N, C-alpha and C positions, 0 to 999 in steps of 0.2 A: 638572411640576417637583416635587422632593422637599420634604419639610417642613423648616422652619427648625429650628435648634437649640432655640429656645424652645418651638416647637410639640412637638418630640420630648420635651423634658423635661416639659412639661405633660401630654402623653399618658401618659408613664411614671408621673407622679404620680397620674393618675386611675386607672390600673390597679392601683396598689399598694393593698392593703387598709389602712384606717386602723386604728391601734392602738385596741383596745377600752379605754375608760376603766376604771380599776381602782377597785373599791369600797374595797379596802384593800391596802396594801403593807406587808409585814413584813420588816424588815431586821435580822437578828441579826449582830452583829459582835464581833470579839475575836480574840485570838491563841490558836491551838490548842496552842502550845508554852509557854504561860505559866500553866499550872495553871488556876485558877478564871477566868481571863480568857476561857476557851473557853465560858463560859455562853451568850453571845449566839448564836454559831454552832450550838451544840448544841440550843438551843431551836428555832432555825430548821429544823435538820435533822429534829427530832422532829415539828414542825408539817408539814413537807413530807411526811414518811412518812404522817402522818394523812390529809392531803389526797390523797396519791397512791392511797390505798385507795378513793377515789371514782372512778367511771367516767369523768368528764370529764377532758380534757387539762389544764385549769387548774381549781383549786378554785373552785366556784361557791357563793355564798351565796344567800340569798333574793333579793338585789337586785344582784348583780354578781360580778365576778371578784376573787379574792384571789391576790396573788403573794407568794411567800416567797423571800427571798434570804439566803444565808449568806455573810458577807464577813469577810475578815481585817481590813480597814480601810475607812473611809468615804472615798470619792473623789469628785471633782467630777462624774464621769460620772453619778452618781446623780440629779443635779438634773433631768434630763429625765424620769426615772422619777417623781420627786416631782411634777412638773408635771401628770402625767396621772392622778394618784390623788386620791381624795377624803379618805382618811385614811391616814397613815403611822404605823407603830408601830416604833420603834427598840428593839432588845433588846440589853442589854449587862450585863456584870458591873460592880460598883461597889465602890470602895474606901471610899466615904463612907457606905455602908449597912451596918448591923450584919450580920456573917456569917450567911448562911442566910436572911435576911429579904428580902422583895420590896417594891419601891417602884414606884409608878406616878405619873408627873407629866406634866402638859401642857407642851408646848414651843411657843415662839413664835420667829419669826425674830429673830436677834440678830447684827448685823454686827460687834459687838465680840467675839463668841465665836470668835475666830480661833485656829487651831491653832498650836502652836509648831513643828510639823513640816510640811514642804511637801507631803507625800503623805498626810496624815491630816487629816480635817476633823471639826469638831464638828457634830452634827446641826442645831443652831440656825444655824450658819453656812450650811449647805446650804439651809436654809429661807429664809434671807435672799437667797441667790443665786437661788433659785426665784422669790421675790417680785420681785426686780429684773429678771430675765430674762423671766419669763412673766406678770408682774402677777397672780399668784395663788399661794396657799400652801395646801397641804392641812392639814386638822386633824392635829396631830402629837402623839404621845405617846412617852414613854420608859418602858419597863419594865426595871427593873434588879434584879439579885440581888446581895446582899452576898457577897463572896468572902473567903477567909482566906489562901490561898496563891497567890503570884504569881511564883514562881521560874522562871527560864529552863530549858528542856529538861525541863519537867514536863508530861507528857502526860495527866494524870488530874486530875479534879476532887477537891477535898477532900470529906470526908464532909459538912461543913457546907454547901458549895456544892451538893452533890447534893440536899440537902433543899430548896433553892430552885428546882430545875429544874421540877418539876410545878406548883408555885404560879405560876411565871412563865408557863408554858404556859397555865394557867387565866386569868391576867390578860389575855394576848394574845387568847385566844378570847373573853373577855368584851368586849374592845374591838372585835373583829370583829363579834360579835353585835350590839353596840350600834350599830355603823355601819349594819347592816342595818335596825334599827328606826328610826334617825333619818333615813333617806332614803326 
């Protein structure tokens, strides 16, 4: 007699490879058509180019895998990715940081950090969802660069924001390296 549906599902689950835990997840987000708001995705793209020069399919550090994502917005689907990482580094442009300067700050889950738009979420809100759904939260950081120009249909960074690009990459790399040393 054939296997039951439950046995077939269990057999399929056993055959599927388990996702390798991530040492670090970097998520650069922002709008590429809003001038300096593109800082986050540009940093992510540059990091991915750097890591792609390595022979491995995913960037490896001394103690694990690093995944880099460039996103237009933060969505709820990211919570699953957060649950399987030890450290997440969000990268974004900031209007509350002096233009051209870089700021790094630790993030904690915050259920009150709700977005005003249904399709965009605050990183702290996603961390709170991760905590509620998976009973764990990765160590989380926000690296932001101060921008000066935010107009629509502006496809280039201001000179001021361009000055923040390499220091932002350096901050992210320092956090990735620190993740290697702390585990």
